[in-house]
Structures are given as C-alpha cells and as structure tokens.
KEBA-954795 format. One record per residue (C-alpha): residue in three letters; x, y, z. Coordinates in steps of 0.5 Angstrom, whole numbers, plus 500, padded with zeros to 3 digits. Last residue first. Example, Ala and Ser with C-alpha at 12.3 -4.5 7.8 and 13.67 -1.06 7.14 Angstrom:
SER527498514;ALA525491516;
***
This chain:
VAL475472484;GLU478473491;GLU486475490;HIS491475496;GLN499477497;TYR504477501;VAL511480501;PRO513482494;THR520485495;PHE520492492;SER529495491;TYR532501488;ILE525505489;ASN529512489;ALA526513481;LEU520511481;ALA519503476;GLN517500482;ILE511503484;SER509503477;GLU509496477;ILE506495483;THR501500481;LYS499497474;ILE499490477;ALA494492482;ASP489495478;LYS490488473;SER488484479;THR483488480;PRO479491484;ALA486493489;ASP489493495;ILE496494495;LEU500496501;VAL507498501;VAL511498508;LEU518503508;LYS525502509;GLY529508509;LYS533508514;ASP527513518;ASP523507518;VAL516506515;MET509504516;PRO502504514;VAL504507506;ASP499505502;ALA497504494;HIS491503490;PRO490510488;HIS497511486;GLU499519490;MET501515495;ILE507512492;ALA510518491;ARG510521497;LEU513516500;THR518517495;GLU520524496;GLU519524504;LEU524518503;HIS529520499;GLU535521504;PRO534515507;PRO535511501;THR529507498;GLN528501500;ALA520498499;ILE516492503;HIS511490499;SER504488501;SER498485496;ILE491485496;PHE486484490;LEU479483491;GLN474481485;THR467481486;ASP463477483;ASP460473489;THR457481491;MET462486496;ASN458491499;ASP462492505;TYR467493501;THR468501503;GLY471506498;LEU477511500;GLY481512506;ASN487511503;ASN485504501;VAL485501508;THR490503513;ALA493500519;ASN492501527;ILE492494530;VAL497496536;PRO492502538;ASP486498537;PRO479503535;GLY480499528;THR481500521;THR484506520;ARG483511516;ASN488515513;ASN491522513;GLU496522520;THR496514519;LEU503513519;GLN506508523;ARG513508525;MET518502523;
***
C-alpha cells in the first residue's frame, strides 16, 4: 500500500503517522458538547485499470478521504462526517460507483 498525501494536510510531523483529516478541510478544535461526529474506515476494491478513475470519484465526496492505495486496486477510505446521515449518504454514494465491487467497513465511531 502507498500513502496518498500530496493534496492533503497531514495530522502531524511524524512521517510514520501520515493520515489526512477531512481532505484538509475544517477543524474540530472548537467542538462543543452538542457537536456530532461520525468516523468510519472502509476497504474498497476496484479493478486496477480503474484505480485512478475510482480514486478521483471517491475524493470528490466532501466527507471522504483516501490515505492509502495499492496497485492491485485496494483503497483505504476514511469517512469523517458531522452526522451519521452525512456519513451514510457518502458511504452509499461510494458503494454505488460503477467500478467499486467491494466496500467493506472496518471501523466505526460516532459521538453525539
């Protein structure tokens, strides 16, 4: 797997921990007790010949990020949405992409 960070803000200076946060948009420094947050990670599979096209399509979603891919067509997809409704819309939209033939949830967390 290779990390994709060219167009994204990293979470810290440590090169080993080089994840992106919400496509570099927004900050959660001012979270209050009434703020919701939904985070999930997924493994997507696409044919290798459609990898770049699928990657671009996923990155168009405002709540999705792809920090890692491999040449065989596997992508790690992170969903960082303000509500579970936004997250579900994003997940369903990615699952419906023409070249996604597997979209497996790995982790999920929600703060309400």
